C-alpha positions in Angstrom: 13.5 -11.1 -0.9 11.7 -7.8 -0.3 8.7 -7.5 1.9 6.4 -4.7 2.9 6.4 -4.2 6.6 2.9 -3.0 6.7 1.4 -5.7 4.6 3.2 -8.4 7.0 1.8 -6.7 10.2 5.4 -5.7 11.4 5.0 -2.0 11.3 2.2 0.6 10.9 2.8 3.6 8.8 1.0 6.6 10.2 -0.2 9.3 7.7 -2.2 12.4 8.4 -4.9 13.6 5.9 -4.1 16.5 3.7 -7.6 17.9 4.0 -8.3 17.7 7.8 -5.3 16.5 9.5 -6.9 13.4 10.9 -5.0 10.2 11.2 -5.6 8.1 7.9 -6.4 4.3 8.0 -4.4 2.0 5.8 -6.9 0.0 3.6 -4.1 -2.2 2.4 -2.4 -2.7 -0.9 -4.1 -0.9 -3.9 -4.0 -4.1 -5.9 -6.0 -6.0 -3.1 -8.8 -3.6 -3.8 -9.3 -4.9 -7.4 -11.1 -8.1 -6.8 -11.4 -11.2 -4.3 -8.6 -13.2 -5.8 -5.8 -10.4 -6.3 -4.5 -10.9 -2.5 -3.6 -14.4 -3.5 -1.6 -13.6 -6.8 2.2 -13.2 -7.0 3.4 -9.8 -5.9 5.5 -9.3 -9.0 2.6 -9.8 -11.3 0.4 -7.4 -9.3 3.0 -4.7 -9.3 2.7 -4.6 -13.2 -0.9 -3.3 -12.7 -0.9 -1.4 -9.4 -0.7 2.1 -10.9 3.0 2.7 -10.1 5.2 1.9 -13.1 8.3 1.7 -10.9 6.9 -0.2 -7.8 8.7 -3.5 -9.0 12.1 -2.0 -9.7 12.0 0.5 -6.7 10.6 -2.2 -4.2 7.7 -0.1 -3.0 4.2 -1.3 -2.2 1.5 1.1 -3.2 -1.2 1.3 -0.3 -4.6 3.1 -0.1 -5.0 5.2 2.9 -8.5 6.5 3.7 -9.5 9.4 6.1 -12.3 8.3 8.5 -13.3 11.9 9.1 -13.6 13.4 5.5 -13.4 10.2 3.6 -10.3 11.5 1.6 -8.4 8.7 -0.2 -4.7 8.8 -0.9 -2.3 6.4 -2.5 1.1 6.1 -0.7 4.0 4.3 -1.8 5.6 2.4 1.2 9.2 1.2 0.9 9.9 -2.5 1.0 12.8 -3.9 3.0 15.2 -6.8 2.0 15.2 -9.7 4.3 17.4 -12.9 4.1 
């Protein structure tokens, strides 16, 4: 099984804003922003509509990062890891 370390609170991925250089805040999976029920849906189904056509086969999790300083938003694909 593959998991996203950021989604599971195991590891935080730090990203800098391309506009102002400030530390960006991980707002979670892109798909979780769609509606109230999306976080409870199966990841394999969500990856079909997350905006990244390769996220399922490449085991990546698309996150939304936002800059608290200039409000720039950036989509970042985080690599999932295999656990047994």
